[in-house]
C-alpha positions in Angstrom: 0.0 0.0 0.0 2.7 2.5 1.0 4.8 1.6 -2.1 1.7 2.2 -4.3 1.2 5.6 -2.7 4.9 6.4 -3.2 4.7 5.4 -6.9 1.7 7.6 -7.4 3.3 10.6 -5.7 6.5 10.1 -7.7 4.4 9.8 -10.9 2.6 13.0 -10.0 5.9 14.9 -9.3 7.3 13.7 -12.7 4.2 14.7 -14.5 4.0 18.1 -12.8 7.7 18.9 -13.4 7.6 17.8 -17.0 4.4 19.8 -17.7 5.8 22.9 -16.0 9.2 22.7 -17.8 7.6 22.0 -21.1 5.8 25.3 -20.9 8.8 27.3 -19.7 12.0 26.2 -21.5 13.3 29.8 -21.7 13.1 30.0 -17.9 15.1 26.9 -17.2 17.6 25.7 -19.7 19.8 23.7 -17.3 18.5 21.2 -14.7 20.8 19.8 -12.1 19.6 16.4 -10.8 21.4 15.7 -7.6 21.8 11.9 -7.4 22.1 9.2 -10.0 19.7 6.5 -8.8 16.3 5.4 -10.0 14.6 8.8 -9.6 17.4 10.6 -11.5 17.2 7.9 -14.2 13.5 8.4 -14.5 13.6 12.3 -14.6 16.8 13.1 -16.5 15.9 11.6 -19.9 12.5 13.1 -19.8 13.9 16.6 -19.1 16.5 16.1 -21.8 13.7 15.0 -24.2 12.0 18.4 -23.6 15.2 20.1 -24.7 16.8 20.9 -21.4 20.5 20.4 -20.5 20.8 17.9 -17.7 23.7 17.8 -15.2 23.8 14.9 -12.8 25.3 15.7 -9.5 27.3 12.7 -8.2 30.0 12.3 -5.5 31.8 10.3 -8.2 30.9 11.8 -11.6 33.4 9.6 -13.4 32.0 6.3 -12.1 31.0 3.9 -14.9 27.3 3.7 -13.9 27.1 7.5 -13.9 28.7 7.7 -17.3 26.2 5.1 -18.5 23.3 7.3 -17.2 24.7 10.4 -18.9 25.0 8.4 -22.2 21.5 7.1 -21.9 20.2 10.6 -21.2 21.6 12.0 -24.4 24.0 14.6 -25.8 22.7 17.4 -23.6 23.7 15.5 -20.4 26.8 15.6 -18.3 27.9 14.8 -14.8 29.7 16.9 -12.1 30.0 17.1 -8.4 26.7 18.0 -6.7 27.9 21.6 -5.9 29.2 22.1 -9.5 25.9 20.8 -10.9 23.8 23.0 -8.8 25.9 26.1 -9.3 25.3 26.1 -13.1 21.6 25.2 -13.0 18.3 27.1 -13.1 16.5 24.2 -11.4 17.8 21.7 -8.9 16.1 18.4 -8.4 16.9 16.5 -5.2 17.0 12.9 -6.3 18.6 11.4 -3.1 17.2 9.4 -0.2 15.1 11.5 2.1 17.4 10.9 5.0 20.3 12.4 3.0 18.6 15.6 1.8 19.7 17.9 4.7 23.4 17.1 4.4 23.2 17.1 0.6 21.5 20.5 0.4 24.0 22.0 2.8 26.8 21.0 0.5 25.2 22.5 -2.7 26.3 26.1 -2.0 24.2 29.1 -2.7 20.8 28.1 -4.1 19.3 31.6 -4.1 17.0 32.2 -7.1 16.9 28.6 -8.1 13.8 26.4 -8.3 14.2 23.4 -6.0 12.2 20.3 -6.7 12.2 17.8 -3.9 10.6 14.4 -4.9 12.3 12.6 -2.0 10.4 9.9 -0.1 9.3 10.5 3.5 11.7 9.6 6.2 9.7 8.1 9.1 6.5 6.1 9.9 3.7 7.9 11.7 1.7 6.2 14.5 -1.1 5.4 12.1 1.4 3.4 9.9 1.6 6.0 7.1 4.9 7.5 6.2 5.6 11.1 6.8 8.4 13.7 6.5 10.1 14.7 9.7 9.9 18.4 8.7 13.7 19.0 8.7 13.9 19.2 4.9 11.1 21.7 4.6 12.7 23.8 7.3 16.1 23.7 5.6 14.6 24.7 2.2 12.6 27.5 3.8 16.0 29.1 4.8 17.0 29.4 1.2 
């Protein structure tokens, strides 16, 4: 049940982000996707297909699986460190585990004026069994 809800939420985020960016390419030519896992692999090629440059932020941008992801995304894709990726982007997508967002965001440098998309999964279970955010990520992003 929780996994089905997570899939629906992620699908909604992907749809919303793609629809928004399809209508506003002049506003956001470069999108940094911080992370190189499943969420990044789902979003990056879609953004590139809409004509945007995609820069994956990875702790190890030269790793073979990161190079494979860049290659699969297309000629407008590249990889850099997370801070380098974010610094040159108009939009920053946080495609990392929810528990890592706070430390990752703190390492991205100045995000002033950038659009931040946070499709991370919740980080704790509530008493009713549902999964919820602990509020730290929202508080951190509110400071930007």
